[in-house]
C-alpha positions as CSV (number, residue, x, y, z in Angstrom):
1,X,-13.7,1.2,23.3
2,X,-14.0,0.5,19.7
3,X,-10.7,-0.2,17.7
4,X,-9.0,2.6,15.8
5,X,-9.2,2.8,12.0
6,X,-6.1,1.3,10.3
7,X,-5.1,2.5,6.8
8,X,-6.5,-0.5,4.9
9,X,-9.6,-1.2,2.8
10,X,-11.0,-3.8,5.2
11,X,-12.5,-1.0,7.2
12,X,-12.7,1.7,4.5
13,X,-16.5,1.3,3.9
14,X,-17.2,2.3,7.5
15,X,-15.6,5.7,6.9
16,X,-17.9,8.6,6.2
17,X,-15.7,10.1,3.6
18,X,-16.0,7.4,0.9
19,X,-14.3,9.7,-1.7
20,X,-11.1,9.1,0.3
21,X,-11.2,5.3,0.2
22,X,-8.1,5.1,-2.0
23,X,-6.2,6.9,0.7
24,X,-6.9,3.9,3.0
25,X,-5.4,1.4,0.6
26,X,-2.0,0.1,1.6
27,X,-1.0,-0.1,-2.1
28,X,-1.6,3.6,-2.4
29,X,0.9,4.4,0.4
30,X,3.5,2.1,-0.9
31,X,3.0,3.6,-4.4
32,X,3.8,7.0,-3.0
33,X,7.1,5.6,-1.7
34,X,7.9,4.0,-5.0
35,X,7.2,7.2,-6.9
36,X,9.4,9.3,-4.6
37,X,12.1,6.8,-5.0
38,X,11.9,6.8,-8.7
39,X,12.0,10.6,-8.7
40,X,15.3,10.7,-6.9
41,X,18.6,11.1,-8.6
42,X,20.2,8.0,-7.0
43,X,19.1,4.7,-5.6
44,X,20.2,5.6,-2.0
45,X,18.4,8.9,-2.1
46,X,15.4,7.1,-3.5
47,X,15.3,5.0,-0.4
48,X,15.7,8.1,1.7
49,X,12.9,9.8,-0.2
50,X,10.6,6.8,0.4
51,X,11.3,6.9,4.1
52,X,10.8,10.6,4.5
53,X,7.8,10.7,2.3
54,X,5.9,7.7,3.8
55,X,6.6,8.8,7.4
56,X,5.4,12.3,6.6
57,X,2.3,11.0,4.9
58,X,1.3,8.9,7.9
59,X,1.8,11.9,10.1
60,X,-0.4,14.1,7.9
61,X,-3.0,11.4,7.6
62,X,-3.4,11.0,11.3
63,X,-3.3,14.8,12.0
64,X,-6.1,15.0,9.6
65,X,-8.0,12.2,11.4
66,X,-7.2,13.8,14.8
67,X,-8.6,17.2,13.7
68,X,-11.7,16.2,11.7
69,X,-12.3,12.6,13.1
70,X,-14.9,11.8,15.7
71,X,-14.9,9.6,18.8
72,X,-12.4,6.8,18.8
73,X,-10.8,7.9,15.6
74,X,-9.7,11.3,17.1
75,X,-8.8,9.8,20.5
76,X,-6.6,7.1,19.0
77,X,-5.0,9.2,16.2
78,X,-1.8,10.0,18.0
79,X,-1.1,6.4,19.1
80,X,-2.0,5.0,15.8
81,X,0.3,7.4,14.1
82,X,3.2,6.2,16.1
83,X,2.4,2.6,15.3
84,X,1.8,3.1,11.6
85,X,4.8,5.5,11.6
86,X,7.0,2.6,12.7
87,X,5.6,0.5,9.9
88,X,6.4,3.4,7.5
89,X,10.0,3.3,8.8
90,X,10.4,-0.2,7.3
91,X,8.2,0.0,4.2
92,X,9.1,3.6,3.1
93,X,12.8,2.8,2.4
94,X,12.1,-0.6,0.9
95,X,9.7,0.8,-1.7
96,X,11.6,4.0,-2.2
97,X,14.7,1.7,-2.9
98,X,12.4,-0.1,-5.4
99,X,11.5,3.1,-7.2
100,X,15.1,4.2,-7.4
101,X,16.1,0.8,-8.6
102,X,13.5,0.8,-11.3
103,X,14.8,4.1,-12.6
104,X,18.6,3.8,-12.2
105,X,19.5,0.0,-12.2
106,X,20.1,-2.4,-15.0
107,X,17.6,-4.9,-16.4
108,X,17.4,-7.7,-13.8
109,X,17.0,-5.6,-10.6
110,X,14.4,-3.4,-12.3
111,X,12.1,-6.3,-12.8
112,X,12.4,-7.2,-9.1
113,X,11.6,-3.6,-8.1
114,X,8.5,-3.4,-10.2
115,X,7.4,-6.8,-9.1
116,X,7.6,-5.7,-5.5
117,X,5.1,-2.9,-6.0
118,X,2.9,-4.9,-8.3
119,X,2.7,-7.8,-5.9
120,X,1.8,-5.6,-3.0
121,X,-1.2,-4.2,-5.1
122,X,-2.3,-7.7,-6.1
123,X,-1.8,-9.1,-2.6
124,X,-4.0,-6.4,-1.0
125,X,-6.7,-6.6,-3.7
126,X,-6.9,-10.4,-3.5
127,X,-6.8,-10.7,0.2
128,X,-9.3,-8.1,1.1
129,X,-11.4,-8.2,-2.0
130,X,-11.8,-11.9,-2.8
131,X,-15.1,-12.3,-1.2
132,X,-16.4,-8.9,-2.3
133,X,-15.6,-9.5,-5.9
134,X,-17.8,-12.7,-6.0
135,X,-20.8,-10.6,-7.1
136,X,-20.5,-8.2,-10.0
137,X,-23.0,-5.8,-8.6
138,X,-20.6,-5.3,-5.6
139,X,-18.3,-3.4,-7.8
140,X,-21.0,-0.8,-8.3
141,X,-22.6,-0.8,-4.8
142,X,-19.3,-1.2,-2.8
143,X,-16.7,1.5,-3.6
144,X,-14.1,-0.3,-1.6
145,X,-14.5,-3.4,-3.8
146,X,-14.0,-1.2,-6.9
147,X,-10.8,0.2,-5.5
148,X,-9.5,-3.4,-4.6
149,X,-10.4,-4.6,-8.1
150,X,-8.6,-1.7,-9.6
151,X,-5.6,-2.6,-7.4
152,X,-5.4,-6.1,-8.8
153,X,-5.8,-4.8,-12.4
154,X,-3.0,-2.3,-11.9
155,X,-0.8,-4.8,-10.3
156,X,-1.1,-7.2,-13.2
157,X,-0.5,-4.3,-15.7
158,X,2.5,-2.7,-13.9
159,X,5.2,-5.0,-15.3
160,X,3.9,-4.5,-18.8
161,X,3.8,-0.7,-18.4
162,X,7.1,-0.2,-16.6
163,X,9.4,-2.9,-18.0
164,X,10.9,-3.4,-21.4
165,X,10.0,-6.3,-23.6
166,X,13.2,-8.3,-22.6
167,X,12.4,-7.9,-18.9
168,X,8.7,-8.5,-18.8
169,X,8.7,-12.2,-18.3
170,X,11.1,-11.9,-15.4
171,X,9.0,-9.2,-14.0
172,X,5.8,-11.3,-14.2
173,X,7.4,-14.4,-12.7
174,X,8.7,-12.3,-9.8
175,X,5.4,-10.5,-9.4
176,X,3.2,-13.6,-9.1
177,X,5.7,-15.2,-6.8
178,X,5.8,-12.2,-4.5
179,X,2.0,-11.8,-4.8
180,X,1.6,-15.3,-3.4
181,X,3.8,-14.3,-0.5
182,X,1.8,-11.1,-0.1
183,X,-1.5,-12.8,0.0
184,X,-0.3,-15.1,2.7
185,X,1.4,-12.5,4.8
186,X,-0.8,-9.3,4.6
187,X,-3.5,-10.6,6.9
188,X,-1.3,-11.6,9.8
189,X,0.8,-8.4,9.4
190,X,-2.1,-6.0,9.2
191,X,-3.8,-7.8,12.1
192,X,-0.8,-7.7,14.3
193,X,-0.1,-3.9,13.5
194,X,-3.7,-3.0,13.9
195,X,-3.9,-4.8,17.3
196,X,-1.0,-2.8,18.6
197,X,-2.5,0.5,17.2
198,X,-5.8,-0.3,18.9
199,X,-4.4,-0.3,22.3
200,X,-4.9,3.3,23.4
């Protein structure tokens, strides 16, 4: 049996619905949690919003795959939803907390919270897109490469866009430090999670 499709851009070009490639980006899911956290009235409710939002999004995603998918995608949808739902239980509150912290906290913690999301985008873009960005024409012929390149660009721009002048240096130092960790960790984490999700 072929492995189930995990929500990341390493497999996105194999999907028939190329218009939905951004939905398969890890960074997009984490960004939803961050935005939900930022929209909350307090930091704790931001973490709760990130949790509920991300778990709900994973459930809706795999419901969509189960209904409209074909073959192994539909067969493995319920099991994959449980596995990635467990991941969402960890990532949702963390990035929801980051969003709430960015909106409500003081200068220092705000820089770290923005760096968390920015590093996730840079890490995914670099890890999955490094080889695909080697040729400029790949950005035109490979839509996944375009999304990954956009993730890196957005990650680099995020501290500048979301932080005040006095906090940007701290934000960039934290971003690039966390991005190095993300690049090193994202491969093993995704491989491990996908390996569990594939056992159906």
